[in-house]
Each structure stands twice: as structure tokens, then as C-alpha cells.
All heavy atoms as an XYZ file, in Angstrom:
849
protein
N     -34.345     19.341    144.297
C     -35.197     19.532    143.120
C     -35.731     20.973    143.193
O     -36.086     21.443    144.261
C     -36.316     18.507    143.218
C     -35.925     17.070    142.879
S     -35.289     16.783    141.229
C     -36.473     17.511    140.178
N     -35.877     21.522    142.016
C     -36.415     22.911    141.946
C     -37.886     22.875    142.411
O     -38.556     21.887    142.231
C     -36.349     23.318    140.466
C     -35.432     22.295    139.882
C     -35.441     21.069    140.759
N     -38.341     23.987    142.973
C     -39.709     24.113    143.322
C     -40.557     24.027    142.065
O     -40.227     24.525    141.022
C     -40.018     25.449    144.014
C     -39.614     25.400    145.479
C     -39.935     26.693    146.124
N     -38.785     27.561    145.779
C     -38.810     28.896    145.757
N     -39.950     29.518    146.139
N     -37.772     29.589    145.403
N     -41.702     23.376    142.151
C     -42.630     23.292    141.001
C     -42.328     22.044    140.150
O     -42.972     21.991    139.098
N     -41.348     21.287    140.439
C     -41.127     20.149    139.603
C     -42.275     19.137    139.849
O     -42.876     19.019    140.864
C     -39.774     19.529    139.891
O     -39.655     19.142    141.197
N     -42.487     18.325    138.803
C     -43.600     17.387    138.838
C     -43.347     16.234    139.870
O     -42.205     15.866    140.072
C     -43.871     16.834    137.470
O     -42.813     16.002    137.063
N     -44.487     15.606    140.310
C     -44.277     14.404    141.156
C     -43.479     13.307    140.431
O     -42.704     12.550    141.060
C     -45.652     13.912    141.410
C     -46.486     15.212    141.276
C     -45.839     16.003    140.166
N     -43.649     13.193    139.099
C     -42.885     12.222    138.379
C     -41.388     12.494    138.523
O     -40.558     11.522    138.687
C     -43.276     12.240    136.920
C     -42.485     11.408    136.019
C     -42.818     11.553    134.557
C     -41.935     10.664    133.651
N     -42.244     10.749    132.252
N     -40.939     13.704    138.357
C     -39.538     14.027    138.429
C     -39.014     13.853    139.891
O     -37.899     13.486    140.121
C     -39.227     15.449    138.001
C     -39.592     15.705    136.545
C     -38.748     14.918    135.616
N     -39.131     15.138    134.228
C     -38.946     14.291    133.228
N     -38.371     13.132    133.444
N     -39.342     14.562    132.060
N     -39.837     14.095    140.853
C     -39.474     13.829    142.269
C     -39.213     12.414    142.481
O     -38.245     11.945    143.105
C     -40.572     14.357    143.247
C     -40.792     15.863    143.289
C     -39.649     16.628    144.005
O     -38.882     15.978    144.687
O     -39.550     17.774    143.774
N     -40.122     11.519    141.987
C     -39.924     10.073    142.074
C     -38.690      9.607    141.359
O     -37.919      8.797    141.827
C     -41.140      9.326    141.548
C     -42.425      9.393    142.388
C     -43.463      8.463    141.926
N     -43.762      8.538    140.526
C     -44.630      9.343    139.934
N     -45.395     10.183    140.730
N     -44.874      9.373    138.644
N     -38.454     10.165    140.156
C     -37.276      9.866    139.428
C     -36.017     10.226    140.178
O     -35.103      9.403    140.196
C     -37.316     10.581    138.050
C     -36.220     10.299    137.063
C     -36.258     11.038    135.827
O     -36.736     12.165    135.822
N     -35.794     10.430    134.720
N     -36.010     11.340    140.732
C     -34.815     11.849    141.571
C     -34.528     10.897    142.689
O     -33.425     10.423    142.875
C     -35.142     13.253    142.072
C     -34.101     13.687    143.128
C     -32.897     14.237    142.738
C     -34.435     13.582    144.473
C     -31.972     14.725    143.672
C     -33.500     14.064    145.415
C     -32.283     14.566    145.056
O     -31.401     15.051    145.988
N     -35.614     10.520    143.435
C     -35.436      9.577    144.583
C     -34.965      8.196    144.100
O     -34.131      7.597    144.767
C     -36.790      9.472    145.346
C     -37.127     10.711    146.146
C     -36.092     11.080    147.182
O     -35.493     10.200    147.823
O     -35.916     12.273    147.382
N     -35.525      7.730    143.000
C     -35.167      6.422    142.502
C     -33.646      6.412    142.107
O     -32.921      5.458    142.475
C     -36.015      6.072    141.280
C     -35.628      4.788    140.677
N     -35.814      3.451    141.221
C     -35.006      4.492    139.497
C     -35.349      2.601    140.400
N     -34.846      3.196    139.348
N     -33.239      7.406    141.407
C     -31.793      7.424    140.951
C     -30.939      7.595    142.185
O     -29.881      6.878    142.272
C     -31.618      8.665    139.952
C     -32.318      8.418    138.658
C     -30.126      8.824    139.713
C     -32.420      9.596    137.797
N     -31.312      8.433    143.106
C     -30.499      8.640    144.296
C     -30.306      7.355    145.128
O     -29.190      6.981    145.498
C     -31.100      9.750    145.179
C     -30.337      9.992    146.454
C     -31.088     11.110    147.253
C     -30.858     10.971    148.695
N     -31.704     11.814    149.520
N     -31.435      6.634    145.347
C     -31.394      5.394    146.093
C     -30.627      4.322    145.335
O     -29.801      3.520    145.950
C     -32.812      4.894    146.324
C     -33.585      5.693    147.352
C     -35.037      5.386    147.421
O     -35.517      4.394    146.791
O     -35.781      6.158    148.115
N     -30.711      4.246    144.006
C     -29.984      3.323    143.234
C     -28.450      3.498    143.399
O     -27.684      2.547    143.475
C     -30.374      3.329    141.775
O     -31.661      2.952    141.572
N     -28.030      4.803    143.291
C     -26.678      5.134    143.415
C     -26.137      4.799    144.781
O     -24.962      4.267    144.942
C     -26.403      6.575    143.072
C     -26.655      6.985    141.655
C     -26.685      8.480    141.494
C     -25.450      6.444    140.788
N     -26.886      5.031    145.793
C     -26.450      4.709    147.146
C     -26.336      3.233    147.393
O     -25.400      2.780    148.073
C     -27.418      5.321    148.174
C     -27.302      6.888    148.272
C     -28.275      7.424    149.282
O     -29.489      7.098    149.282
N     -27.775      8.385    150.097
N     -27.196      2.450    146.782
C     -27.161      0.986    146.864
C     -25.909      0.487    146.209
O     -25.341     -0.549    146.588
C     -28.372      0.368    146.242
C     -29.619      0.465    147.046
C     -30.884     -0.016    146.327
O     -30.679     -0.566    145.213
O     -31.992      0.156    146.776
N     -25.395      1.205    145.158
C     -24.185      0.810    144.498
C     -22.923      1.384    145.135
O     -21.876      1.352    144.514
C     -24.200      1.216    143.033
C     -25.185      0.383    142.216
C     -25.141      0.730    140.774
N     -26.265      1.577    140.424
C     -26.305      2.408    139.396
N     -25.346      2.481    138.584
N     -27.380      3.074    139.169
N     -23.071      2.035    146.311
C     -21.871      2.466    147.043
C     -21.532      3.911    146.974
O     -20.481      4.310    147.495
N     -22.264      4.729    146.270
C     -21.975      6.146    146.255
C     -22.366      6.828    147.539
O     -23.371      6.449    148.162
C     -22.692      6.854    145.070
C     -22.336      6.368    143.712
C     -20.942      6.852    143.326
N     -20.605      6.461    142.001
C     -20.309      7.363    141.075
N     -20.321      8.627    141.251
N     -20.073      6.859    139.867
N     -21.607      7.803    148.005
C     -21.985      8.511    149.207
C     -23.223      9.395    148.926
O     -23.547      9.678    147.779
C     -20.886      9.349    149.836
C     -20.414     10.471    148.915
O     -19.557     10.157    147.981
O     -20.927     11.585    148.975
N     -23.918      9.878    149.939
C     -25.156     10.525    149.819
C     -25.023     11.845    148.989
O     -25.906     12.137    148.124
C     -25.829     10.870    151.147
C     -27.246     11.460    151.018
C     -27.974     11.525    152.366
O     -27.353     11.159    153.370
O     -29.062     12.078    152.378
N     -24.012     12.651    149.262
C     -23.859     13.855    148.547
C     -23.650     13.677    147.061
O     -24.266     14.373    146.240
C     -22.627     14.727    149.100
C     -22.922     15.217    150.516
O     -24.113     15.300    150.859
O     -21.975     15.531    151.259
N     -22.840     12.737    146.751
C     -22.552     12.410    145.332
C     -23.828     11.873    144.654
O     -24.127     12.301    143.492
C     -21.405     11.359    145.161
O     -20.300     11.875    145.816
C     -21.149     11.101    143.712
N     -24.493     10.972    145.338
C     -25.762     10.432    144.797
C     -26.799     11.596    144.504
O     -27.541     11.581    143.494
C     -26.315      9.407    145.744
N     -26.938     12.488    145.448
C     -27.875     13.586    145.258
C     -27.475     14.462    144.096
O     -28.326     14.880    143.277
C     -27.932     14.461    146.534
C     -28.629     13.793    147.735
C     -28.614     14.645    148.992
O     -27.930     15.680    149.027
O     -29.227     14.226    149.961
N     -26.166     14.747    143.915
C     -25.731     15.589    142.839
C     -25.972     14.911    141.444
O     -26.528     15.512    140.607
C     -24.231     15.874    142.957
C     -23.735     16.764    141.879
C     -22.219     17.089    141.961
O     -21.619     16.763    142.989
O     -21.710     17.633    140.981
N     -25.628     13.628    141.394
C     -25.888     12.922    140.140
C     -27.360     12.814    139.848
O     -27.799     13.050    138.621
C     -25.213     11.541    140.179
C     -23.649     11.674    140.226
C     -25.652     10.708    138.982
C     -22.946     10.361    140.490
N     -28.118     12.552    140.805
C     -29.584     12.444    140.613
C     -30.190     13.758    140.163
O     -30.980     13.830    139.208
C     -30.295     11.947    141.830
N     -29.761     14.869    140.767
C     -30.254     16.164    140.412
C     -29.906     16.511    138.988
O     -30.654     17.047    138.176
C     -29.796     17.215    141.391
N     -28.626     16.286    138.616
C     -28.180     16.574    137.280
C     -28.936     15.808    136.273
O     -29.303     16.309    135.219
C     -26.696     16.365    137.165
C     -25.796     17.348    137.816
C     -24.341     16.932    137.816
N     -23.486     17.818    138.560
C     -22.609     18.623    138.013
N     -22.351     18.590    136.701
N     -21.873     19.412    138.753
N     -29.083     14.529    136.514
C     -29.843     13.667    135.561
C     -31.339     14.160    135.360
O     -31.783     14.281    134.256
C     -29.830     12.187    136.057
O     -28.495     11.785    136.256
C     -30.515     11.296    135.038
N     -31.965     14.427    136.537
C     -33.339     14.862    136.364
C     -33.446     16.205    135.685
O     -34.333     16.468    134.940
C     -33.968     14.779    137.777
C     -35.443     15.436    137.726
C     -34.207     13.388    138.276
N     -32.567     17.150    136.090
C     -32.600     18.418    135.456
C     -32.323     18.341    133.957
O     -32.931     19.075    133.193
C     -31.550     19.368    136.093
C     -32.003     19.862    137.469
O     -33.167     19.858    137.840
N     -31.073     20.211    138.269
N     -31.500     17.411    133.544
C     -31.248     17.289    132.097
C     -32.499     16.739    131.405
O     -32.870     17.206    130.296
C     -30.041     16.341    131.890
C     -29.656     16.169    130.444
C     -28.387     15.457    130.273
C     -27.905     15.441    128.876
N     -26.578     14.899    128.667
N     -33.170     15.764    132.010
C     -34.392     15.258    131.471
C     -35.490     16.343    131.406
O     -36.172     16.419    130.448
C     -34.869     14.072    132.283
C     -34.062     12.790    132.150
C     -33.991     12.274    130.651
O     -35.100     12.242    130.074
O     -32.843     12.034    130.206
N     -35.562     17.170    132.436
C     -36.471     18.197    132.418
C     -36.193     19.198    131.322
O     -37.151     19.683    130.536
C     -36.472     19.037    133.756
C     -37.023     18.253    134.895
C     -36.914     19.061    136.233
N     -37.777     20.213    136.186
C     -37.331     21.495    136.348
N     -36.102     21.748    136.679
N     -38.191     22.497    136.231
N     -34.909     19.575    131.010
C     -34.615     20.434    129.941
C     -34.890     19.824    128.562
O     -35.403     20.498    127.718
C     -33.027     20.706    129.995
N     -34.588     18.487    128.421
C     -34.877     17.785    127.169
C     -36.359     17.803    126.872
O     -36.754     17.779    125.683
C     -34.356     16.407    127.215
C     -32.836     16.343    127.202
C     -32.370     14.885    127.247
N     -32.721     14.168    126.043
C     -32.079     14.302    124.877
N     -31.073     15.054    124.772
N     -32.479     13.626    123.803
N     -37.213     17.828    127.840
C     -38.671     17.774    127.633
C     -39.330     19.136    127.752
O     -40.557     19.137    127.824
C     -39.340     16.744    128.610
C     -38.931     15.306    128.348
N     -37.860     14.674    128.868
C     -39.449     14.430    127.506
C     -37.741     13.478    128.364
N     -38.747     13.283    127.560
N     -38.522     20.161    127.767
C     -39.120     21.537    127.821
C     -39.787     21.931    129.103
O     -40.564     22.811    129.139
N     -39.321     21.298    130.235
C     -39.943     21.602    131.506
C     -39.137     22.582    132.353
O     -39.550     22.893    133.477
C     -40.045     20.251    132.367
C     -40.962     19.233    131.626
C     -40.822     17.870    132.372
O     -40.335     17.826    133.489
O     -41.250     16.888    131.742
N     -37.993     23.092    131.842
C     -37.266     24.044    132.560
C     -37.190     25.326    131.690
O     -37.405     25.388    130.455
C     -35.837     23.512    132.806
O     -35.137     23.335    131.567
N     -36.815     26.467    132.355
C     -36.748     27.761    131.667
C     -35.583     27.841    130.751
O     -35.676     28.401    129.703
C     -36.694     28.858    132.717
C     -37.904     29.036    133.500
C     -37.823     30.230    134.436
N     -39.003     30.292    135.262
C     -39.131     31.038    136.326
N     -38.119     31.736    136.694
N     -40.159     31.041    137.106
N     -34.456     27.306    131.109
C     -33.263     27.326    130.243
C     -32.751     25.941    130.133
O     -32.932     25.030    130.931
C     -32.175     28.279    130.894
O     -31.784     27.705    132.161
C     -32.670     29.608    131.070
N     -31.917     25.742    129.031
C     -31.378     24.468    128.821
C     -30.019     24.619    128.074
O     -29.950     25.473    127.148
C     -32.259     23.598    127.975
N     -29.006     23.950    128.526
C     -27.693     24.043    127.802
C     -27.792     23.293    126.510
O     -28.595     22.421    126.352
C     -26.577     23.528    128.674
O     -26.681     22.187    128.858
N     -26.822     23.638    125.596
C     -26.819     22.967    124.302
C     -26.530     21.495    124.523
O     -27.089     20.592    123.855
C     -25.794     23.632    123.405
C     -25.833     23.090    122.017
C     -24.840     23.796    121.128
N     -23.483     23.526    121.677
C     -22.375     23.723    121.024
N     -22.461     24.219    119.817
N     -21.229     23.530    121.617
N     -25.620     21.164    125.434
C     -25.262     19.749    125.632
C     -26.447     18.940    126.215
O     -26.603     17.768    125.941
C     -24.052     19.539    126.566
O     -24.267     20.137    127.793
N     -27.359     19.612    127.026
C     -28.478     18.958    127.572
C     -29.455     18.548    126.460
O     -30.088     17.556    126.458
C     -29.250     19.843    128.546
O     -28.496     19.935    129.719
N     -29.463     19.359    125.410
C     -30.458     19.152    124.331
C     -29.863     18.299    123.216
O     -30.583     17.488    122.611
C     -30.882     20.504    123.687
C     -31.613     21.408    124.667
C     -31.915     22.745    123.996
C     -32.906     20.793    125.214
N     -28.572     18.339    122.984
C     -27.961     17.681    121.810
C     -27.415     16.316    122.153
O     -27.339     15.437    121.267
C     -26.859     18.525    121.192
C     -27.357     19.751    120.597
O     -28.632     19.916    120.313
O     -26.593     20.734    120.335
N     -26.950     16.087    123.393
C     -26.355     14.875    123.837
C     -27.460     13.797    123.888
O     -28.670     14.087    124.046
C     -25.706     15.040    125.200
C     -24.703     14.001    125.513
O     -24.284     13.199    124.575
O     -24.233     13.954    126.670
N     -27.055     12.515    123.856
C     -28.030     11.441    124.034
C     -28.629     11.545    125.388
O     -27.946     11.983    126.362
C     -27.487      9.973    123.740
C     -26.029      9.853    124.252
C     -27.598      9.548    122.418
C     -25.506      8.470    123.992
N     -29.826     11.081    125.534
C     -30.563     11.235    126.862
C     -29.805     10.447    127.974
O     -29.191      9.438    127.683
C     -31.995     10.816    126.725
O     -32.050      9.386    126.651
N     -30.048     10.848    129.188
C     -29.392     10.248    130.282
C     -29.821      8.815    130.425
O     -29.034      7.922    130.740
C     -29.789     11.053    131.628
O     -29.513     12.341    131.493
N     -31.095      8.565    130.212
C     -31.603      7.167    130.334
C     -31.060      6.271    129.279
O     -30.728      5.101    129.483
C     -33.132      7.159    130.301
O     -33.633      7.711    129.134
N     -30.864      6.774    128.094
C     -30.357      6.020    126.945
C     -28.792      5.763    127.186
O     -28.289      4.718    126.841
C     -30.601      6.711    125.626
C     -29.831      6.184    124.410
C     -30.193      4.857    123.997
N     -29.481      4.455    122.794
C     -28.324      3.752    122.879
N     -27.748      3.449    124.014
N     -27.662      3.382    121.840
N     -28.099      6.793    127.566
C     -26.683      6.758    127.695
C     -26.211      5.688    128.709
O     -25.312      4.949    128.424
C     -26.117      8.102    128.151
C     -24.592      8.190    128.201
C     -24.151      9.505    128.458
N     -24.431      9.871    129.856
C     -25.185     10.942    130.181
N     -25.734     11.675    129.250
N     -25.400     11.173    131.414
N     -26.880      5.649    129.806
C     -26.576      4.570    130.795
C     -25.091      4.478    131.255
O     -24.545      3.440    131.430
N     -24.385      5.668    131.301
C     -23.030      5.669    131.672
C     -22.009      5.650    130.594
O     -20.813      5.541    130.912
N     -22.490      5.628    129.313
C     -21.520      5.570    128.214
C     -20.582      6.712    128.186
O     -19.395      6.477    127.875
C     -22.284      5.531    126.908
C     -23.167      4.312    126.577
C     -23.914      4.521    125.289
C     -22.308      3.063    126.511
N     -20.979      7.858    128.639
C     -20.156      9.049    128.613
C     -19.642      9.466    130.055
O     -19.214     10.569    130.218
C     -20.865     10.229    127.962
C     -21.179     10.021    126.506
N     -21.962     10.858    125.776
C     -20.819      9.004    125.679
C     -22.006     10.448    124.549
N     -21.360      9.313    124.456
N     -19.846      8.595    130.986
C     -19.401      8.978    132.288
C     -17.888      9.139    132.376
O     -17.162      8.586    131.547
C     -19.860      7.880    133.349
O     -19.108      6.710    133.141
N     -17.499      9.881    133.372
C     -16.009     10.089    133.496
C     -15.289      8.872    133.860
O     -14.067      8.797    133.666
C     -15.758     11.276    134.466
C     -16.283     12.576    133.981
N     -15.581     13.382    133.145
C     -17.487     13.199    134.181
C     -16.308     14.423    132.833
N     -17.472     14.355    133.458
N     -15.954      7.841    134.360
C     -15.259      6.675    134.723
C     -15.374      5.535    133.675
O     -14.926      4.448    133.884
C     -15.817      6.141    136.069
N     -16.094      5.881    132.562
C     -16.321      4.875    131.548
C     -15.051      4.512    130.783
O     -14.026      5.187    130.955
N     -15.114      3.536    129.890
C     -13.958      3.077    129.217
C     -13.324      4.119    128.291
O     -12.135      4.116    128.109
C     -14.450      1.904    128.387
C     -15.939      2.036    128.262
C     -16.372      2.779    129.529
N     -14.125      5.014    127.755
C     -13.551      6.029    126.863
C     -13.558      7.384    127.484
O     -13.129      8.328    126.943
C     -14.429      6.093    125.562
C     -14.300      4.813    124.747
C     -15.183      4.848    123.513
O     -15.977      5.710    123.413
N     -14.981      3.919    122.627
N     -14.084      7.505    128.690
C     -14.123      8.821    129.395
C     -15.132      9.755    128.826
O     -16.018      9.350    128.082
N     -14.957     11.070    129.118
C     -15.909     12.022    128.637
C     -15.860     12.304    127.120
O     -14.782     11.935    126.508
C     -15.533     13.229    129.401
C     -14.125     13.093    129.763
C     -13.927     11.659    129.942
N     -16.940     12.787    126.565
C     -16.945     13.078    125.082
C     -16.060     14.332    124.848
O     -15.734     15.098    125.777
C     -18.349     13.355    124.603
O     -18.853     14.533    125.241
C     -19.267     12.150    124.873
N     -15.782     14.578    123.576
C     -15.041     15.769    123.196
C     -15.823     16.970    123.577
O     -15.233     18.000    124.081
C     -14.782     15.741    121.637
C     -13.860     16.843    121.264
C     -14.407     17.663    120.180
N     -13.543     18.786    119.799
C     -13.910     20.045    119.922
N     -15.013     20.352    120.288
N     -13.067     20.964    119.625
N     -17.118     16.982    123.377
C     -17.966     18.122    123.777
C     -17.840     18.407    125.239
O     -17.826     19.574    125.678
C     -19.411     17.999    123.346
C     -19.546     18.108    121.816
O     -18.637     18.670    121.145
O     -20.556     17.673    121.291
N     -17.931     17.322    126.022
C     -17.837     17.533    127.478
C     -16.441     18.147    127.854
O     -16.400     18.956    128.721
C     -18.084     16.200    128.227
C     -19.516     15.747    128.161
C     -19.702     14.332    128.660
O     -18.782     13.512    128.529
N     -20.898     14.065    129.180
N     -15.415     17.642    127.268
C     -14.098     18.151    127.496
C     -14.005     19.693    127.069
O     -13.429     20.452    127.737
C     -12.953     17.337    126.842
C     -12.770     15.946    127.382
C     -11.889     15.165    126.364
C     -12.220     15.961    128.789
N     -14.577     19.957    125.888
C     -14.554     21.303    125.410
C     -15.281     22.262    126.326
O     -14.775     23.363    126.645
C     -15.242     21.378    123.978
C     -15.277     22.744    123.437
C     -14.165     23.242    122.816
C     -16.364     23.561    123.594
C     -14.215     24.567    122.317
C     -16.468     24.825    123.117
C     -15.306     25.410    122.512
O     -15.357     26.615    122.000
N     -16.444     21.828    126.842
C     -17.183     22.683    127.804
C     -16.339     22.976    129.086
O     -16.311     24.115    129.565
C     -18.509     22.053    128.119
C     -19.497     22.204    126.983
O     -19.381     23.046    126.111
N     -20.468     21.293    126.877
N     -15.675     21.918    129.575
C     -14.827     22.108    130.695
C     -13.645     23.060    130.469
O     -13.320     23.961    131.243
C     -14.295     20.771    131.218
C     -13.565     20.864    132.505
C     -13.103     19.519    133.072
O     -13.701     18.484    132.699
O     -12.185     19.508    133.866
N     -13.067     22.914    129.263
C     -12.009     23.762    128.808
C     -12.478     25.215    128.731
O     -11.775     26.197    129.080
C     -11.352     23.312    127.490
N     -13.640     25.406    128.229
C     -14.250     26.737    128.097
C     -14.497     27.357    129.495
O     -14.194     28.509    129.706
C     -15.617     26.642    127.364
C     -16.173     28.044    127.080
C     -17.502     27.911    126.324
N     -18.351     27.107    127.193
C     -19.575     26.848    126.943
N     -20.157     27.334    125.847
N     -20.348     26.142    127.751
N     -14.949     26.541    130.435
C     -15.170     27.029    131.778
C     -13.825     27.379    132.408
O     -13.811     28.379    133.234
C     -15.862     26.011    132.649
C     -17.316     25.772    132.193
C     -17.916     24.575    132.961
O     -17.273     23.841    133.614
N     -19.254     24.464    132.786
N     -12.773     26.769    132.078
C     -11.461     27.052    132.622
C     -10.725     28.094    131.815
O      -9.550     28.423    132.113
C     -10.612     25.812    132.713
C     -11.147     24.783    133.732
C     -10.060     23.783    133.935
N     -10.567     22.597    134.657
C      -9.874     21.534    134.947
N      -8.559     21.526    134.502
N     -10.287     20.493    135.563
N     -11.310     28.536    130.734
C     -10.740     29.556    129.841
C      -9.441     29.139    129.253
O      -8.482     29.906    129.253
C     -10.623     30.879    130.588
C     -10.544     32.069    129.638
O     -11.088     31.989    128.523
N      -9.959     33.158    130.065
N      -9.364     27.905    128.755
C      -8.115     27.429    128.122
C      -8.065     27.934    126.704
O      -9.028     27.771    125.896
C      -8.069     25.891    128.107
C      -7.984     25.413    129.608
C      -6.986     25.335    127.260
C      -7.994     23.945    129.815
N      -6.953     28.577    126.351
C      -6.760     29.137    125.003
C      -6.546     28.053    123.914
O      -5.969     27.053    124.194
C      -5.592     30.121    125.048
C      -5.696     31.237    126.017
C      -6.762     32.225    125.670
C      -6.789     33.358    126.678
N      -8.069     33.977    126.765
N      -7.093     28.333    122.763
C      -6.886     27.404    121.634
C      -7.762     26.216    121.676
O      -7.544     25.294    120.855
N      -8.776     26.147    122.513
C      -9.623     24.933    122.674
C     -10.416     24.603    121.486
O     -10.677     23.477    121.231
C     -10.443     25.115    123.924
C     -11.475     26.214    123.762
C     -12.267     26.446    125.081
N     -13.123     27.600    124.911
C     -12.821     28.847    125.247
N     -11.634     29.069    125.804
N     -13.628     29.827    125.138
N     -10.800     25.603    120.687
C     -11.677     25.342    119.541
C     -11.015     24.556    118.429
O     -11.679     23.791    117.693
C     -12.188     26.592    118.912
O     -11.134     27.403    118.430
N      -9.661     24.526    118.409
C      -8.929     23.754    117.381
C      -8.443     22.407    117.889
O      -7.826     21.682    117.173
C      -7.796     24.557    116.816
O      -6.924     24.905    117.937
C      -8.241     25.819    116.104
N      -8.666     22.145    119.149
C      -8.142     20.932    119.797
C      -9.072     19.695    119.558
O     -10.290     19.843    119.519
C      -7.997     21.114    121.315
C      -6.913     22.093    121.697
S      -6.839     22.141    123.526
C      -5.618     23.464    123.778
N      -8.406     18.564    119.394
C      -9.214     17.300    119.376
C      -9.372     16.778    120.761
O      -8.952     17.409    121.787
C      -8.593     16.314    118.443
C      -7.262     15.853    118.883
O      -6.901     15.860    120.076
N      -6.381     15.431    117.928
N     -10.110     15.627    120.886
C     -10.380     15.117    122.212
C      -9.122     14.864    123.091
O      -9.038     15.210    124.244
C     -11.195     13.770    122.130
C     -11.567     13.170    123.370
C     -12.367     11.925    123.158
C     -12.636     11.268    124.532
N     -13.461      9.996    124.376
N      -8.085     14.273    122.496
C      -6.909     13.935    123.218
C      -6.168     15.185    123.685
O      -5.655     15.275    124.789
C      -5.926     13.093    122.338
C      -6.487     11.687    122.073
C      -7.555     11.615    121.030
O      -7.614     12.568    120.139
O      -8.380     10.699    121.027
N      -6.135     16.181    122.793
C      -5.474     17.485    123.117
C      -6.242     18.170    124.249
O      -5.582     18.770    125.184
C      -5.363     18.326    121.920
C      -4.430     17.856    120.827
C      -4.563     18.541    119.529
O      -5.636     18.988    119.183
N      -3.440     18.621    118.761
N      -7.562     18.144    124.221
C      -8.380     18.786    125.253
C      -8.119     18.050    126.622
O      -7.929     18.739    127.622
C      -9.912     18.708    124.925
C     -10.331     19.705    123.891
C     -11.767     19.331    123.394
C     -10.286     21.121    124.419
N      -8.010     16.740    126.542
C      -7.849     15.966    127.764
C      -6.441     16.340    128.351
O      -6.271     16.500    129.583
C      -7.903     14.483    127.501
N      -5.446     16.500    127.553
C      -4.092     16.820    127.924
C      -4.078     18.185    128.542
O      -3.479     18.445    129.569
C      -3.148     16.682    126.809
C      -1.706     16.891    127.224
C      -0.785     16.749    126.077
O      -0.999     15.880    125.241
O       0.282     17.410    126.055
N      -4.772     19.184    127.872
C      -4.745     20.560    128.344
C      -5.533     20.681    129.755
O      -5.212     21.538    130.551
C      -5.501     21.431    127.312
N      -6.439     19.783    129.925
C      -7.168     19.773    131.221
C      -6.474     18.955    132.293
O      -6.900     18.874    133.401
C      -8.582     19.149    131.045
C      -9.541     20.029    130.160
C     -10.767     19.210    129.775
C      -9.941     21.295    131.002
N      -5.336     18.301    131.963
C      -4.557     17.613    132.933
C      -5.094     16.225    133.231
O      -5.015     15.737    134.349
N      -5.645     15.580    132.183
C      -6.205     14.196    132.445
C      -5.247     13.125    131.961
O      -4.440     13.333    131.116
C      -7.543     14.065    131.689
C      -8.498     15.027    132.282
C      -9.927     14.704    131.949
N     -10.821     15.669    132.531
C     -12.038     15.549    132.692
N     -12.608     14.437    132.271
N     -12.764     16.411    133.281
């Protein structure tokens, strides 16, 4: 957790981490998911200096409940695939649909 985060966010982080470990995730993965979730919530509530567009526009982590997780029935959203394609510098990504983006990313 970043320095200066509220006690509420610290408790939220620990709760998420412990829940994930109880469900069989290893400690490193649980820590990463918990940190990402809490950081997204901080961004949505204006508690962080910067926030990505997907952090602000996507449904909240608590509401989503795994709907957009990579292991979910439909997999990641088109925006999530697009952001990954942008990070990998895949050409023509702006005109691709969800299926094309997934194929370009090798999924």
C-alpha cells in the first residue's frame, strides 16, 4: 500500500488479500490483486494523485465481483484487451473488435 493511505484502505487490502489466500491463491498473487483493487478504489474516490481512464470509467471493483476477470466466462473486456494491445504496441488496434484484439494478443 502507498504511504499515506487511510486505515480503511489498509483494512480493505488485508481483507481482500486474506480472502484470496483462503480461496487458494498464493501470497504474491493475492497481494497483487488486493493492491490493484484498493488502488482502483482509491482512484475512483479521488484519493490518489493520478487515475487511469479505465479505473474511472469501468464498473467498480466491488460491483464487478469478477465479471471482467481474465478467468471469467467472457474473459476481459474489449477496453482491457485494447489497453494491453496498446502496451504491446500492436498496430491497427483502434479498428479491431474484441475477438480481433484477443487474437492479436495470442489468446
